[in-house]
C-alpha positions as CSV (number, residue, x, y, z in Angstrom):
1,X,-21.7,-92.0,124.2
2,X,-22.7,-92.7,127.6
3,X,-24.6,-90.0,129.9
4,X,-21.4,-89.6,131.8
5,X,-19.2,-89.1,128.6
6,X,-21.9,-86.6,127.2
7,X,-21.9,-84.3,130.5
8,X,-18.0,-84.4,130.9
9,X,-17.5,-83.5,127.3
10,X,-20.1,-80.5,127.9
11,X,-18.2,-79.4,131.2
12,X,-15.1,-79.5,129.5
13,X,-16.0,-77.3,126.5
14,X,-16.6,-79.8,123.9
15,X,-19.6,-80.6,122.0
16,X,-21.2,-84.1,122.3
17,X,-23.5,-85.8,120.2
18,X,-26.6,-84.1,121.7
19,X,-27.6,-81.8,124.6
20,X,-27.6,-83.5,127.9
21,X,-30.5,-83.7,130.3
22,X,-30.5,-83.2,133.9
23,X,-33.4,-83.5,136.5
24,X,-33.4,-81.6,139.7
25,X,-36.1,-84.1,140.8
26,X,-35.6,-85.1,144.5
27,X,-39.0,-84.2,145.6
28,X,-40.8,-85.5,142.3
29,X,-38.8,-88.7,142.5
30,X,-39.8,-89.4,146.1
31,X,-43.6,-88.8,145.0
32,X,-43.1,-91.0,141.7
33,X,-41.5,-93.9,144.1
34,X,-44.7,-93.7,146.3
35,X,-42.6,-92.3,149.5
36,X,-43.9,-89.6,151.5
37,X,-41.5,-86.7,151.5
38,X,-41.3,-86.8,155.4
39,X,-39.8,-90.2,154.9
40,X,-38.2,-90.3,151.6
41,X,-35.9,-87.3,152.6
42,X,-34.7,-88.8,155.8
43,X,-33.7,-92.2,154.4
44,X,-30.6,-93.1,152.2
45,X,-32.2,-96.1,150.7
46,X,-35.4,-94.3,149.8
47,X,-33.2,-91.3,148.3
48,X,-31.4,-93.8,146.2
49,X,-34.3,-95.7,145.3
50,X,-36.3,-92.7,144.1
51,X,-33.4,-91.7,142.0
52,X,-32.9,-95.1,140.5
53,X,-36.8,-95.4,139.6
54,X,-36.6,-92.1,138.0
55,X,-33.5,-92.4,136.0
56,X,-35.1,-96.0,134.7
57,X,-38.1,-94.3,133.6
58,X,-36.9,-91.2,131.9
59,X,-33.2,-91.8,131.3
60,X,-31.8,-88.6,131.9
61,X,-27.9,-88.0,131.9
62,X,-27.4,-86.1,135.1
63,X,-28.8,-87.1,138.6
64,X,-29.1,-84.6,141.1
65,X,-28.9,-86.1,144.5
66,X,-30.0,-84.2,147.9
67,X,-32.5,-84.1,150.5
68,X,-33.3,-80.5,150.1
69,X,-31.5,-77.1,151.2
70,X,-31.3,-77.7,154.9
71,X,-29.3,-80.7,155.3
72,X,-26.2,-78.7,156.3
73,X,-28.3,-76.1,158.5
74,X,-29.9,-79.1,160.4
75,X,-26.2,-80.7,160.8
76,X,-25.1,-77.2,162.2
77,X,-27.9,-77.4,164.8
78,X,-30.9,-75.5,163.0
79,X,-34.4,-76.8,163.9
80,X,-35.7,-77.9,160.7
81,X,-39.4,-78.8,159.8
82,X,-40.3,-81.7,157.0
83,X,-43.3,-81.3,155.2
84,X,-45.8,-83.9,153.3
85,X,-45.8,-81.5,150.1
86,X,-42.7,-79.5,150.1
87,X,-38.9,-79.5,150.6
88,X,-38.0,-79.2,154.5
89,X,-37.4,-75.6,155.8
90,X,-35.4,-73.9,158.6
91,X,-38.1,-73.1,161.5
92,X,-35.4,-72.2,164.0
93,X,-32.0,-70.6,163.4
94,X,-29.0,-71.6,165.6
95,X,-27.2,-68.1,165.6
96,X,-29.6,-66.0,167.6
97,X,-26.8,-63.7,168.8
98,X,-23.1,-63.6,167.9
99,X,-22.1,-65.2,171.3
100,X,-23.5,-68.4,169.8
101,X,-20.6,-68.5,167.1
102,X,-18.8,-70.2,169.9
103,X,-20.9,-73.3,170.0
104,X,-20.7,-74.0,166.2
105,X,-18.4,-76.9,165.1
106,X,-17.6,-78.3,161.8
107,X,-19.9,-81.6,161.2
108,X,-18.4,-84.9,160.2
109,X,-20.5,-85.7,157.2
110,X,-20.3,-89.7,157.8
111,X,-21.6,-89.0,161.4
112,X,-24.3,-86.6,160.9
113,X,-27.8,-88.1,159.6
114,X,-28.8,-85.4,157.3
115,X,-25.5,-85.4,155.5
116,X,-24.5,-89.4,156.0
117,X,-28.0,-90.4,154.4
118,X,-27.1,-88.3,151.1
119,X,-23.6,-89.9,151.1
120,X,-25.4,-93.3,151.7
121,X,-27.7,-92.6,148.6
122,X,-24.5,-91.4,146.4
123,X,-22.7,-94.8,147.2
124,X,-25.5,-97.0,146.3
125,X,-26.2,-94.9,143.0
126,X,-22.6,-95.1,142.0
127,X,-22.2,-99.0,143.0
128,X,-25.5,-99.7,141.0
129,X,-25.1,-97.3,137.9
130,X,-21.2,-97.2,137.9
131,X,-20.1,-94.6,135.2
132,X,-23.1,-94.9,133.1
133,X,-24.5,-91.4,134.4
134,X,-23.2,-88.4,136.1
135,X,-24.0,-88.4,139.5
136,X,-23.9,-85.1,141.2
137,X,-23.8,-85.1,145.0
138,X,-25.0,-81.6,145.7
139,X,-23.0,-80.1,148.8
140,X,-26.2,-78.1,149.9
141,X,-25.7,-74.2,150.4
142,X,-23.3,-71.9,149.5
143,X,-21.6,-69.7,152.5
144,X,-24.1,-66.8,152.3
145,X,-27.2,-68.9,151.9
146,X,-26.1,-71.2,154.6
147,X,-25.4,-68.2,156.9
148,X,-29.0,-67.1,156.2
149,X,-30.4,-70.4,157.2
150,X,-28.2,-70.3,160.6
151,X,-28.7,-66.7,161.4
152,X,-32.5,-66.2,159.9
153,X,-32.9,-64.2,156.6
154,X,-34.1,-61.0,158.5
155,X,-31.3,-60.9,160.8
156,X,-28.5,-61.8,158.2
157,X,-29.9,-58.8,155.9
158,X,-29.4,-56.6,158.6
159,X,-25.8,-57.9,159.5
160,X,-24.9,-57.3,156.0
161,X,-25.3,-53.8,156.2
162,X,-24.3,-53.2,160.0
163,X,-20.6,-52.4,160.3
164,X,-20.4,-53.7,163.9
165,X,-21.5,-57.1,162.5
166,X,-18.6,-57.2,159.9
167,X,-16.2,-59.1,161.9
168,X,-18.4,-61.9,163.2
169,X,-20.2,-62.2,160.0
170,X,-17.1,-63.0,158.4
171,X,-16.2,-65.5,160.8
172,X,-19.6,-67.2,160.2
173,X,-19.3,-67.1,156.7
174,X,-15.7,-68.6,156.6
175,X,-17.1,-71.5,159.0
176,X,-20.1,-72.0,156.5
177,X,-17.2,-72.4,153.6
178,X,-15.3,-74.9,155.5
179,X,-18.3,-76.9,156.5
180,X,-19.4,-77.0,152.6
181,X,-16.0,-77.7,151.4
182,X,-15.8,-80.7,153.9
183,X,-19.2,-82.0,152.7
184,X,-18.2,-81.6,149.1
185,X,-15.1,-83.6,149.5
186,X,-17.1,-86.3,151.2
187,X,-19.6,-86.4,148.4
188,X,-16.7,-86.9,146.2
189,X,-15.4,-89.8,148.3
190,X,-18.6,-91.6,148.1
191,X,-18.3,-91.7,144.4
192,X,-20.0,-88.3,143.2
193,X,-18.8,-87.3,139.7
194,X,-19.6,-83.6,140.8
195,X,-21.1,-81.4,143.1
196,X,-23.1,-78.1,143.4
197,X,-23.8,-75.4,145.8
198,X,-26.8,-72.8,145.9
199,X,-26.1,-69.2,146.9
200,X,-28.1,-66.3,147.4
201,X,-28.7,-64.0,144.2
202,X,-29.7,-60.5,143.3
203,X,-33.3,-61.1,144.1
204,X,-32.2,-61.4,147.8
205,X,-29.0,-59.3,148.2
206,X,-27.8,-56.4,146.1
207,X,-25.2,-57.1,143.3
208,X,-22.5,-54.9,145.6
209,X,-23.3,-57.0,148.7
210,X,-23.1,-60.2,146.8
211,X,-19.7,-59.1,145.3
212,X,-18.6,-58.0,148.8
213,X,-19.7,-61.1,150.9
214,X,-20.5,-64.1,148.8
215,X,-18.1,-63.8,145.7
216,X,-14.8,-64.0,147.7
217,X,-15.9,-67.3,149.3
218,X,-17.4,-69.0,146.1
219,X,-14.1,-68.0,144.2
220,X,-12.4,-70.0,146.9
221,X,-14.7,-72.9,146.9
222,X,-14.6,-73.0,143.1
223,X,-10.6,-72.6,143.0
224,X,-10.1,-75.6,145.3
225,X,-12.6,-77.9,143.4
226,X,-10.8,-77.0,140.1
227,X,-7.3,-77.6,141.6
228,X,-8.8,-81.0,142.6
229,X,-10.2,-81.9,139.3
230,X,-13.7,-82.1,140.7
231,X,-16.5,-80.5,138.7
232,X,-18.5,-78.2,140.8
233,X,-21.4,-75.9,140.0
234,X,-23.1,-72.7,141.2
235,X,-26.7,-72.6,141.4
236,X,-28.7,-69.3,142.0
237,X,-32.5,-68.7,141.9
238,X,-34.0,-65.7,140.5
239,X,-32.8,-62.8,138.1
240,X,-29.0,-63.4,138.2
241,X,-28.0,-61.4,134.8
242,X,-26.7,-58.4,137.0
243,X,-24.0,-60.9,138.7
244,X,-23.7,-63.2,135.7
245,X,-19.9,-62.0,135.1
246,X,-19.2,-62.7,138.8
247,X,-20.7,-66.1,138.6
248,X,-18.5,-67.0,135.7
249,X,-15.4,-65.5,137.5
250,X,-15.9,-67.7,140.4
251,X,-14.4,-70.4,138.1
252,X,-17.5,-72.8,138.7
253,X,-17.5,-75.4,136.2
254,X,-21.3,-75.0,135.4
255,X,-24.0,-72.4,136.4
256,X,-27.4,-73.8,137.2
257,X,-29.7,-70.8,136.1
258,X,-33.7,-70.5,136.2
259,X,-35.6,-69.1,133.3
260,X,-36.0,-65.4,135.3
261,X,-32.2,-65.0,133.7
262,X,-32.4,-64.0,130.2
263,X,-31.4,-66.5,127.7
264,X,-29.3,-64.4,125.7
265,X,-27.3,-63.5,128.6
266,X,-26.9,-66.9,129.9
267,X,-25.7,-68.0,126.5
268,X,-23.1,-65.1,126.5
269,X,-22.0,-66.6,129.9
270,X,-21.8,-70.3,128.3
271,X,-18.9,-68.9,126.2
272,X,-16.7,-69.8,128.9
273,X,-18.7,-72.1,131.4
274,X,-21.6,-74.5,131.0
275,X,-24.9,-73.6,131.8
276,X,-27.8,-76.0,133.3
277,X,-31.4,-75.0,133.1
278,X,-33.5,-73.1,132.2
279,X,-36.9,-74.6,131.8
280,X,-39.5,-72.9,134.2
281,X,-40.0,-75.8,137.0
282,X,-43.4,-74.2,138.3
283,X,-45.4,-72.3,135.4
284,X,-44.1,-74.8,132.8
285,X,-43.0,-78.2,133.9
286,X,-45.6,-78.3,136.8
287,X,-48.4,-76.5,135.7
288,X,-48.3,-76.6,131.9
289,X,-49.0,-79.4,129.4
290,X,-46.6,-81.5,127.3
291,X,-47.1,-79.3,124.4
292,X,-46.0,-76.2,126.4
293,X,-43.0,-77.8,127.9
294,X,-42.1,-79.1,124.6
295,X,-42.0,-75.5,123.3
296,X,-40.0,-74.0,126.1
297,X,-37.5,-76.8,126.0
298,X,-37.2,-76.1,122.1
299,X,-36.8,-72.4,122.9
300,X,-34.1,-73.3,125.5
301,X,-32.4,-75.8,123.1
302,X,-32.3,-73.0,120.1
303,X,-30.9,-70.3,122.2
304,X,-28.5,-72.3,124.4
305,X,-27.7,-75.2,122.6
306,X,-25.7,-74.0,119.5
307,X,-21.8,-74.5,120.1
308,X,-22.3,-76.7,123.3
309,X,-22.1,-75.4,126.7
310,X,-25.7,-76.2,127.7
311,X,-27.3,-79.2,129.7
312,X,-31.2,-78.9,129.6
313,X,-33.4,-79.4,132.7
314,X,-35.6,-77.3,135.2
315,X,-34.1,-74.2,136.4
316,X,-34.6,-75.2,140.0
317,X,-36.2,-78.0,141.9
318,X,-39.4,-79.6,140.6
319,X,-42.3,-79.7,142.9
320,X,-43.5,-83.3,144.0
321,X,-46.5,-83.0,141.8
322,X,-44.8,-82.5,138.6
323,X,-46.5,-84.4,136.0
324,X,-44.4,-87.4,134.6
325,X,-45.7,-86.4,131.1
326,X,-44.4,-83.2,131.3
327,X,-41.0,-84.5,132.3
328,X,-41.0,-87.1,129.3
329,X,-41.7,-84.3,127.0
330,X,-38.3,-82.6,128.0
331,X,-36.4,-85.7,127.6
332,X,-38.3,-86.4,124.2
333,X,-37.6,-82.9,122.9
334,X,-34.0,-83.0,123.9
335,X,-33.4,-86.2,122.1
336,X,-35.3,-85.1,119.1
337,X,-34.1,-81.4,118.8
338,X,-30.9,-81.4,120.7
339,X,-28.6,-83.5,118.6
340,X,-25.4,-82.0,117.3
341,X,-24.2,-81.9,113.8
342,X,-20.4,-81.7,112.9
343,X,-20.4,-78.2,112.9
344,X,-21.7,-78.0,116.5
345,X,-24.8,-76.5,115.5
346,X,-28.0,-78.4,116.4
347,X,-29.3,-80.9,113.5
348,X,-32.9,-80.8,114.9
349,X,-33.7,-84.2,113.5
């Protein structure tokens, strides 16, 4: 079974030969390749080279290709700061008042550098790897998370509860949805086997506000991707248990969850969708030992693996300084303890 076969079978609800492994490693891969983050995240060739080097070293089943969570925000006009040690961040929102909405345009992903370099990396990876491995071109932020970048988090949180902001906020979110959909389709045309978007969760907005503002647009995004036969996932950081039913009901092909979501709740969600995660990228993969990584990986496999519906990996992006031996421990644990028997249970051989 190829890595691509393995991932596609899990997403389709089947049970492959073993649990697939994904690495959310764009920062770590750049550091592993010897690139500075300020250069490595702003060059399509360097993005691709870093992913190729990491794949050749670790042999994971899914490549998560991105340059951070600010690419679309930068494409839409936000000021973005690049760092030598962390992911890019928005330093200057573009919608400081609602009149600024009139200046927003839908960026052409092929002509806008923050998006075009990721498209270039996806094309190069697909050309070099073909259908050996699942290439996920991440379509950056979901509508509410993108709006927070464009508006500023403090302003957006006020907008969510201000009746006077309801109409322009809806307009902004619809624009964000259209931009994200356009980028997702460009990634598919570039050769990505699937995509993923990241949305704000209950650690930032209440479940009620999530249901009111985020969920309808997520439902539209994933409904369109399903109609196209294009595997698309939903990432949410933090404790997502309170909105897991809504996340599943978006129609996302998989949910990318971090370990602050209870494993049992995540496994229940996996009855109807695939879960990707849920090893702690900070306390375990970045700061732990290989033995601790193996133990956390085995726990995730034991809870999430039986019957399929699981892709093992970090629950969010690996930091640049993640020790390679810790990533290797995750890979080795999946290969040793993530194999399926004929009954769909883990054989642990």
